[in-house]
C-alpha positions as CSV (number, residue, x, y, z in Angstrom):
1,M,89.6,36.3,65.4
2,S,86.9,38.9,66.0
3,G,84.7,40.0,68.9
4,P,81.7,42.3,69.6
5,M,82.7,46.0,70.1
6,A,80.6,47.9,72.6
7,L,80.0,51.6,72.0
8,E,79.7,52.5,75.7
9,P,82.2,51.8,78.5
10,G,81.2,48.8,80.7
11,G,80.2,46.5,77.9
12,T,80.7,42.7,77.7
13,E,84.1,43.0,76.2
14,Q,85.7,43.8,79.6
15,D,85.9,40.4,81.1
16,T,85.6,37.9,78.3
17,L,87.6,36.9,75.3
18,A,85.4,36.0,72.3
19,L,86.5,33.7,69.6
20,R,84.5,33.5,66.5
21,L,84.6,30.0,64.9
22,A,85.0,29.5,61.2
23,D,81.7,28.7,59.5
24,T,83.0,25.7,57.6
25,P,80.5,23.1,58.6
26,R,77.0,23.3,57.2
27,R,75.5,22.1,60.5
28,V,76.1,23.9,63.8
29,P,77.0,21.5,66.6
30,R,74.5,21.2,69.5
31,R,77.1,22.2,72.2
32,L,77.9,25.5,70.6
33,P,75.6,28.6,70.9
34,A,73.7,29.8,67.9
35,D,76.2,32.5,67.0
36,A,79.0,30.0,66.8
37,T,81.1,32.0,69.4
38,L,83.3,30.4,72.0
39,T,83.6,32.5,75.2
40,L,86.6,32.0,77.4
41,R,86.6,33.6,80.9
42,L,90.0,35.0,81.9
43,P,91.1,33.8,85.4
44,G,91.4,36.3,88.2
45,F,89.9,39.2,86.2
46,G,87.4,41.4,88.1
47,P,87.1,44.5,90.3
48,N,89.0,44.7,93.6
49,E,86.1,45.4,95.8
50,E,88.2,46.3,98.8
51,E,90.2,48.9,97.0
52,V,87.1,50.4,95.3
53,S,85.4,50.6,98.7
54,R,88.4,52.3,100.2
55,L,88.5,54.8,97.3
56,A,84.7,55.5,97.7
57,A,85.2,56.3,101.4
58,E,88.0,58.7,100.6
59,L,86.1,60.5,97.9
60,A,82.6,60.3,99.5
61,D,82.3,64.1,100.1
62,R,83.2,64.8,96.4
63,V,81.3,61.9,94.8
64,G,78.1,62.4,96.8
65,P,77.1,65.7,95.1
66,A,77.7,64.3,91.6
67,V,74.7,64.0,89.3
68,H,76.1,61.6,86.8
69,P,79.0,59.0,86.7
70,Y,80.7,61.1,84.0
71,E,81.1,63.8,86.7
72,V,82.9,61.2,88.9
73,A,85.1,60.3,85.9
74,A,86.1,63.9,85.5
75,L,87.0,64.0,89.2
76,L,89.1,60.9,88.9
77,E,90.9,62.2,85.9
78,A,91.6,65.5,87.7
79,D,93.1,63.5,90.6
80,G,95.6,62.0,88.1
81,L,94.5,58.3,88.2
82,S,96.2,56.6,85.3
83,A,94.8,53.8,83.2
84,D,97.4,51.3,84.6
85,M,96.5,52.1,88.2
86,I,92.8,51.7,87.4
87,R,93.3,48.3,85.9
88,Q,96.0,46.9,88.3
89,R,94.8,48.4,91.6
90,Y,91.1,48.6,91.3
91,G,90.5,45.9,88.7
92,H,88.4,48.0,86.3
93,P,89.2,48.2,82.6
94,N,88.8,52.0,82.3
95,I,88.0,55.2,84.2
96,F,84.3,55.1,83.2
97,S,83.8,51.7,84.8
98,L,85.4,52.8,88.0
99,A,83.4,56.0,88.1
100,A,80.2,54.1,87.6
101,A,81.1,51.8,90.6
102,L,81.9,54.8,92.8
103,Y,78.7,56.5,91.8
104,E,76.7,53.5,92.8
105,R,78.4,53.0,96.1
106,V,78.3,56.5,97.4
107,P,74.8,57.8,98.4
108,R,73.6,61.0,96.8
109,V,73.9,64.2,98.9
110,F,72.9,67.7,98.0
111,P,74.8,70.2,100.2
112,E,73.7,73.8,100.5
113,P,75.7,76.2,98.4
114,A,78.2,78.4,100.2
115,A,76.9,81.7,101.5
116,T,77.7,84.6,99.2
117,P,77.8,88.3,100.0
118,D,74.5,90.1,99.5
119,P,74.8,91.9,96.2
120,W,72.0,94.3,97.3
121,R,73.4,95.3,100.6
122,P,72.3,98.9,101.1
123,D,74.6,101.8,102.0
124,H,73.0,102.9,105.3
125,V,74.7,106.3,105.5
126,R,73.9,107.1,101.9
127,C,70.2,106.2,102.2
128,L,69.8,108.3,105.4
129,L,71.6,111.2,103.8
130,R,69.4,111.2,100.7
131,G,66.3,111.3,102.9
132,V,67.7,114.3,104.7
133,L,68.6,116.0,101.5
134,F,65.1,115.6,100.1
135,A,63.7,117.7,103.0
136,L,66.5,120.2,103.6
137,P,65.4,122.6,100.8
138,G,62.3,123.3,102.8
139,L,64.4,125.4,105.1
140,A,64.5,128.0,102.4
141,Y,60.7,128.5,102.7
142,L,61.1,128.8,106.4
143,L,63.8,131.5,106.1
144,T,61.9,133.5,103.5
145,A,58.4,133.1,105.1
146,P,58.0,136.7,106.1
147,L,58.9,137.9,102.6
148,W,56.1,136.2,100.6
149,H,52.4,135.7,100.9
150,P,51.2,132.1,100.7
151,G,47.8,132.9,99.4
152,R,49.1,134.9,96.4
153,H,52.4,133.2,95.7
154,A,51.9,129.5,96.6
155,A,50.1,128.6,93.3
156,A,53.1,129.6,91.2
157,L,55.6,127.8,93.4
158,I,53.4,124.7,93.5
159,V,53.0,124.6,89.7
160,A,56.8,125.0,89.3
161,G,57.4,122.2,91.9
162,I,55.0,119.8,90.2
163,I,56.6,120.3,86.8
164,S,60.1,120.0,88.3
165,W,59.1,116.8,90.0
166,A,57.7,115.2,86.9
167,W,60.6,116.4,84.7
168,G,63.2,115.3,87.3
169,Q,61.8,111.7,87.5
170,A,61.9,111.3,83.7
171,L,65.4,113.0,83.4
172,G,66.8,110.9,86.2
173,H,65.6,107.7,84.6
174,R,67.1,108.7,81.2
175,A,70.4,109.6,82.9
176,Y,70.5,106.2,84.6
177,L,69.9,104.6,81.2
178,R,72.8,106.5,79.7
179,M,75.0,105.7,82.8
180,V,75.4,102.2,81.3
181,A,77.3,103.8,78.4
182,G,79.5,105.7,80.9
183,Q,79.4,108.8,83.1
184,R,80.2,111.0,80.2
185,E,76.9,110.1,78.4
186,A,74.9,110.5,81.7
187,G,76.6,113.9,82.2
188,R,75.6,115.0,78.7
189,T,72.0,114.0,79.3
190,L,71.9,115.9,82.6
191,L,73.6,119.0,81.1
192,V,71.0,119.3,78.4
193,G,67.9,118.1,80.3
194,A,68.4,119.9,83.7
195,P,68.4,123.5,82.3
196,A,65.5,122.6,80.0
197,G,63.5,121.3,82.9
198,A,64.2,124.4,84.9
199,A,63.1,126.6,82.0
200,V,59.8,124.7,81.6
201,A,59.0,124.8,85.3
202,T,59.7,128.6,85.4
203,A,57.5,129.1,82.4
204,G,54.7,127.2,84.1
205,A,55.1,129.4,87.2
206,A,55.1,132.6,85.1
207,L,51.8,131.5,83.6
208,A,50.3,130.8,87.0
209,A,51.5,134.1,88.5
210,W,50.7,136.2,85.4
211,G,54.3,137.2,85.3
212,G,54.5,138.6,88.8
213,P,57.6,138.9,90.9
214,V,57.1,135.5,92.4
215,T,58.3,134.2,89.1
216,W,61.9,134.9,90.2
217,A,61.3,132.8,93.3
218,A,59.9,130.0,91.2
219,A,62.9,130.3,88.9
220,A,65.3,129.9,91.8
221,Q,63.3,126.9,93.1
222,S,63.4,125.3,89.6
223,L,67.1,125.9,89.2
224,Y,67.8,124.3,92.6
225,L,65.7,121.2,91.9
226,A,67.5,120.8,88.5
227,A,70.9,121.1,90.0
228,A,70.2,119.0,93.0
229,G,68.7,116.3,90.8
230,A,71.8,116.1,88.8
231,L,74.0,115.8,91.9
232,L,71.8,113.0,93.3
233,V,71.9,111.1,90.0
234,L,75.7,111.4,89.9
235,G,76.0,110.2,93.5
236,R,77.3,113.5,94.9
237,E,75.2,113.6,98.1
238,R,77.9,114.9,100.3
239,L,78.7,117.7,97.9
240,L,75.0,118.7,97.9
241,L,75.0,118.7,101.7
242,A,77.9,121.0,101.8
243,A,76.2,123.4,99.4
244,L,73.2,123.5,101.7
245,T,75.1,124.5,104.8
246,P,74.0,128.2,104.6
247,L,70.4,127.1,104.8
248,I,71.1,124.9,107.8
249,A,73.0,127.6,109.6
250,G,70.3,130.2,108.9
251,A,67.5,128.0,110.1
252,A,69.4,126.9,113.2
253,V,69.6,130.5,114.6
254,L,66.0,131.4,113.9
255,P,64.7,130.5,117.3
256,W,67.1,132.8,119.1
257,W,67.9,135.6,116.5
258,E,66.1,137.5,113.8
259,P,68.5,137.6,110.8
260,G,66.6,140.3,108.9
261,P,65.5,140.6,105.3
262,L,69.0,140.7,103.9
263,L,70.1,137.4,105.4
264,R,66.7,135.8,104.9
265,T,67.2,136.2,101.1
266,G,71.0,136.1,101.0
267,L,71.4,132.7,102.7
268,P,69.0,130.9,100.3
269,A,70.6,132.7,97.4
270,L,74.1,131.6,98.6
271,A,72.9,128.0,99.0
272,L,71.5,128.1,95.4
273,A,74.7,129.5,94.0
274,A,76.7,126.8,95.9
275,T,74.4,124.1,94.5
276,L,74.7,125.3,91.0
277,A,78.5,125.5,91.3
278,A,78.6,122.0,92.8
279,A,76.4,120.7,89.9
280,G,78.7,122.3,87.4
281,R,81.7,120.8,88.9
282,A,80.1,117.3,89.0
283,L,79.0,117.6,85.4
284,R,82.4,118.7,84.3
285,A,84.0,115.7,86.2
286,A,81.5,113.4,84.5
287,H,82.3,114.8,81.1
288,T,86.0,114.2,81.5
289,A,85.5,110.7,83.0
290,H,86.9,107.8,81.0
291,A,85.1,105.0,82.7
292,P,84.6,102.0,80.4
293,A,81.1,101.5,79.1
294,A,79.3,98.2,79.6
295,A,79.5,95.7,76.8
296,G,77.0,96.5,74.0
297,A,76.0,99.8,75.6
298,A,77.7,102.2,73.1
299,G,74.9,101.8,70.5
300,A,72.0,104.1,69.7
301,R,70.5,106.2,72.4
302,P,67.3,104.8,74.0
303,P,64.1,106.5,72.8
304,L,62.6,109.2,74.9
305,R,59.3,107.3,75.3
306,R,61.1,104.9,77.6
307,S,61.3,107.6,80.3
308,L,57.8,108.9,79.7
309,P,56.1,106.6,82.3
310,Y,58.5,107.7,85.0
311,G,57.7,111.4,84.3
312,L,54.0,110.7,84.5
313,F,54.5,108.9,87.8
314,G,56.4,111.9,89.1
315,L,53.4,114.1,88.1
316,A,50.9,111.8,89.8
317,A,53.0,111.5,92.9
318,A,53.4,115.3,93.1
319,V,49.6,115.7,92.9
320,L,49.0,113.1,95.6
321,V,51.5,114.6,97.9
322,L,50.0,118.0,97.3
323,L,46.5,116.8,98.3
324,E,47.9,115.3,101.5
325,G,49.9,118.5,102.2
326,R,46.7,120.6,102.1
327,Q,45.5,118.7,105.1
328,A,48.7,117.9,107.0
329,P,51.8,119.8,105.8
330,Y,54.1,118.5,108.6
331,A,53.2,115.0,107.7
332,V,54.4,115.7,104.1
333,I,57.7,116.8,105.5
334,A,58.0,113.5,107.3
335,L,57.0,111.6,104.2
336,T,59.8,113.4,102.3
337,V,62.4,112.5,104.9
338,S,61.1,108.9,104.8
339,M,62.2,108.5,101.2
340,G,65.6,107.7,102.6
341,P,64.4,104.6,104.6
342,A,62.1,103.8,101.6
343,E,65.2,103.5,99.4
344,W,66.9,101.4,102.0
345,L,63.9,99.0,102.0
346,L,64.0,98.8,98.2
347,Y,67.6,97.4,98.5
348,R,66.5,95.0,101.3
349,F,63.6,93.7,99.2
350,R,66.0,92.8,96.4
351,G,68.4,91.2,98.9
352,L,65.7,89.2,100.6
353,S,64.3,88.1,97.3
354,V,67.6,86.7,96.2
355,T,67.7,84.8,99.5
356,A,64.2,83.5,98.9
357,L,65.2,82.4,95.4
358,G,67.9,80.2,96.9
359,A,65.6,78.8,99.6
360,A,62.6,78.0,97.4
361,A,62.3,74.7,95.6
362,T,59.2,75.4,93.4
363,P,57.8,78.5,91.7
364,L,54.8,78.4,94.1
365,G,57.2,78.4,97.0
366,F,59.1,81.4,95.7
367,L,55.8,83.2,95.1
368,L,54.8,82.7,98.7
369,R,58.2,83.8,100.0
370,S,58.0,86.9,97.7
371,A,54.6,87.7,99.2
372,G,56.1,87.5,102.7
373,V,59.1,89.7,101.7
374,L,56.7,92.3,100.2
375,G,54.5,92.3,103.2
376,L,57.5,92.7,105.6
377,C,58.9,95.6,103.7
378,L,55.6,97.4,103.3
379,F,54.7,96.8,107.0
380,S,58.1,98.2,108.1
381,Y,57.8,101.3,106.0
382,V,54.2,102.0,107.1
383,L,55.1,101.3,110.7
384,L,57.9,103.9,110.5
385,L,55.3,106.6,109.5
386,L,52.6,105.7,112.0
387,P,54.1,107.7,114.9
388,V,54.6,110.6,112.6
389,A,51.0,110.6,111.6
390,L,49.9,110.5,115.3
391,L,52.3,113.3,116.4
392,T,51.5,115.7,113.5
393,G,47.7,115.2,113.8
394,A,47.4,113.8,110.3
395,A,44.9,111.2,109.4
396,P,46.8,108.0,109.7
397,A,44.9,106.2,106.9
398,A,45.6,108.8,104.3
399,L,49.3,109.2,105.1
400,L,50.0,105.4,105.4
401,L,48.1,104.4,102.3
402,L,49.8,107.2,100.3
403,A,53.2,106.0,101.6
404,A,52.3,102.4,100.6
405,T,51.3,103.5,97.1
406,L,54.5,105.5,96.5
407,W,56.8,102.8,97.9
408,T,55.2,100.0,95.9
409,A,55.3,102.1,92.7
410,L,59.0,102.8,93.3
411,L,59.6,99.1,93.9
412,L,58.2,98.2,90.5
413,Q,60.2,101.0,88.8
414,A,63.3,99.6,90.4
415,F,62.8,96.5,88.4
416,G,62.2,98.4,85.2
417,V,58.4,98.3,85.3
418,G,57.3,101.8,84.3
419,W,53.8,101.9,82.9
420,P,51.7,100.0,85.5
421,P,52.7,102.3,88.4
422,A,52.4,105.3,86.2
423,V,48.8,104.4,85.1
424,V,47.6,103.4,88.6
425,C,49.0,106.5,90.3
426,L,47.7,108.8,87.6
427,A,44.2,107.3,88.0
428,A,44.4,107.8,91.8
429,A,45.7,111.3,91.4
430,A,43.0,112.2,88.8
431,A,40.2,110.8,90.9
432,A,41.3,112.4,94.2
433,G,42.1,115.7,92.5
434,A,38.8,115.9,90.7
435,V,36.8,115.2,93.8
436,T,38.9,117.6,95.9
437,F,38.9,120.6,93.5
438,L,35.7,120.1,91.4
439,A,33.1,118.3,93.6
440,P,30.7,120.5,95.5
441,V,30.9,118.3,98.5
442,R,34.3,117.2,99.7
443,G,34.9,114.4,102.0
444,P,38.0,113.5,104.0
445,L,37.9,109.9,102.8
446,I,38.5,110.5,99.1
447,L,42.3,110.5,99.3
448,P,42.5,107.3,101.5
449,L,40.1,105.5,99.2
450,C,42.0,106.4,96.1
451,C,45.4,105.6,97.6
452,G,44.1,102.4,99.2
453,A,42.8,101.2,95.8
454,A,46.1,102.2,94.1
455,A,48.1,100.4,96.8
456,L,46.1,97.2,96.4
457,C,46.5,97.3,92.6
458,L,50.2,97.9,92.8
459,A,50.8,95.2,95.4
460,G,49.0,92.7,93.2
461,C,51.0,93.8,90.2
462,A,54.2,93.5,92.2
463,L,53.4,89.9,93.2
464,W,52.4,89.0,89.7
465,I,55.6,90.4,88.2
466,L,58.2,90.1,91.0
467,G,56.9,86.7,92.2
468,R,58.6,85.0,89.3
469,P,62.2,83.7,89.7
470,A,63.3,85.1,86.3
471,R,63.0,88.7,87.6
472,H,65.6,88.0,90.3
473,A,68.0,85.7,88.5
């Protein structure tokens, strides 16, 4: 006796008994089929439709989202259905046959996934505090204003500030790269790079001042920026705020009391010493930290060229802010404070992009949602600075377009895109600076035009790169 063997569940062997007749006669009888097989149907064998329907109703919410009968079979096996129960109660020969029947009976449903916490939820207090910390060092210039001459000393301080800004951007990026290997590696990077940056900035100021006494002021400024940058990279914002309390106290009493030359120089020096001490403490704590490194992060150090575009962007941003500060210095102070809300909006962009990724069904739909998220964040940031431009008397177009350029560049950098924002901002800074300082006829529209073109290029680049789901997966 032999019968056909099916390779997949649900074949013809389930409800028939096949008997192969011996091929003794030379002539096949007319009543038998061509394959000389006699098929006997077993009485009473078949699925119990009532029980199967009852089981389908019980498991409808779990069978509906299934995408294949095998998924239903795994569900039934996990529920503990035995082979005897499947045959005796439901009338199916095996679990795969019952799973196929349930899969056909229950309509397909695709429920929305459960809501998950936003992985990019911003720290509101931290973002606000960082914005304030970016502007608080300006109180030192307010305190020491009677002790230095802007016309003779400003050039050296500006040169040192531009170099420190560019160096700090590159060093911060490299420190964050090394942070993957642990805080100890990031601390070593800052310990070597921060003093070197202060030395380079001081040397640039000495060349601009021809070695005058303002070099000491530029050295103090460079040391502070190096130490403050290290504290911000290590996340010690509150420690930096505590170190700046002498500046805050001195500036708070200026409207009612003249502190005199001693306090005007002593309070900034005390704040500098406290900042250096705080940075030393934070670097020592980072050096002794034993936080585990990320998997695969303990290999070779990344090349220096990876941080080069971030330093070039810092240079371009410093030049653009300088050009705006020549026309509206108070607006630049507001722009500096707004870096805190700008960082908050960077987090919100990433969170909203993840939400858009879950809601979009096609790449084009996600691109359109990404364009809406980008427009919303940019509009929110620009709208925040509009009253500042009106109150300070600054040209709204120049300030708002500069803010849009800087924020979009920072957005691209947050996703690891370094060269496009660096090249675009360098081109805008070079064009605006050349026309401002070298052209015989200067117009007030050169900075808005350069920043507007840069903002459009960066926005298009952001949509092209960040409008793809792979960047947010």
